[in-house]
Each structure stands twice: as C-alpha cells, then as structure tokens.
C-alpha positions in Angstrom: 16.5 3.1 -1.6 20.3 3.3 -1.3 22.4 0.2 -1.1 25.8 0.6 0.5 28.5 -2.1 1.0 27.4 -2.9 4.5 23.9 -1.7 4.9 21.0 -0.1 3.1 18.3 2.6 3.7 14.8 2.6 2.2 11.7 4.7 2.3 8.6 2.6 1.6 5.0 3.3 1.2 3.2 0.3 2.7 -0.3 -0.8 1.8 -3.0 0.4 4.2 -3.2 -1.9 7.2 0.1 -3.6 6.4 2.9 -2.8 8.9 4.8 -6.1 8.9 8.3 -4.6 8.5 10.0 -7.8 9.7 8.4 -10.0 7.0 9.3 -7.4 4.3 12.9 -7.3 5.4 13.1 -11.1 5.7 11.9 -11.4 2.1 14.4 -8.7 0.9 17.3 -10.6 2.6 16.1 -14.0 1.4 15.8 -13.0 -2.2 19.1 -11.1 -2.2 20.9 -14.1 -0.6 19.6 -16.6 -3.1 20.3 -14.4 -6.1 23.8 -13.3 -5.1 27.0 -15.1 -5.9 28.7 -16.8 -2.9 31.1 -14.7 -0.9 33.5 -15.3 1.9 32.0 -14.9 5.3 33.6 -11.9 6.9 32.3 -12.3 10.5 32.3 -15.4 12.7 28.7 -14.7 13.8 27.6 -15.3 10.2 29.6 -18.5 9.5 27.0 -20.9 10.7 24.0 -19.0 9.2 22.9 -18.5 5.7 23.6 -14.8 5.8 25.7 -12.5 3.8 27.9 -9.9 5.5 25.9 -7.1 4.0 22.9 -7.6 6.2 22.5 -6.5 9.7 20.2 -8.7 11.7 18.3 -5.8 13.1 16.5 -2.8 11.5 15.0 0.4 12.6 11.6 1.5 11.4 10.3 5.0 11.5 6.9 6.2 10.4 7.1 9.4 8.5 5.1 12.1 10.3 4.8 14.9 7.8 6.4 16.5 4.7 9.3 18.0 6.6 10.1 14.6 8.2 9.9 13.0 4.8 12.3 15.6 3.4 14.8 15.0 6.2 14.8 11.3 5.7 15.1 11.6 1.9 18.1 14.0 2.3 19.7 11.5 4.8 19.2 8.7 2.3 20.7 10.7 -0.6 23.6 12.0 1.4 24.5 8.6 3.1 26.9 7.4 0.3 28.8 10.8 0.5 29.0 10.4 4.3 30.6 7.0 3.9 33.0 8.2 1.2 31.4 6.3 -1.6 30.4 9.3 -3.7 31.7 12.8 -4.0 28.2 14.4 -4.2 24.7 13.1 -3.4 23.8 13.6 -7.2 26.5 11.0 -8.1 
C-alpha cells in the first residue's frame, strides 16, 4: 500500500469468495476519518459530508491476472510517489 497526499494505492489478497471491495474501502475511509485530527475542508463538495479531502469517492478495482500483471501493478505502486514528486527514488 502507498498513501499519498490525495489518494492511495493498494494491492490486497482477499479471502476466497469475498469480493466486496466497496465495503472494504468504506471501512478504511471510516476508520481513517475517525482516527485523524480535524482538517480544513478543501473542496466545497466535501463541506456537508463527513469526508476528508484525501479520499476520492470512487475507486477502481482490478483483479490481478498473472505474475506479470502483479509485477506491473507493484511497480506502479512503488513508483507512484516518485511520479508525483514526493520521493526521489522508489526505494525512498
């Protein structure tokens, strides 16, 4: 998992027969919200809702197809902070 200032990426192994991504993300957002200090709302769309500016309302799921697909997604996850100028190298 990589947590960036305005979004995050995760690779999860879900239990067999469990593909309820929406509920999992709802719980992550809920727990984060109630364990985080208050912040100023940065977007009008969030002002009337108990949401932090970090979270997007939507998410994209992708089922890893094979080892090569896993490697591509893991590389993307590791390189994302570099791409956004938050780290000099993926190893940082």
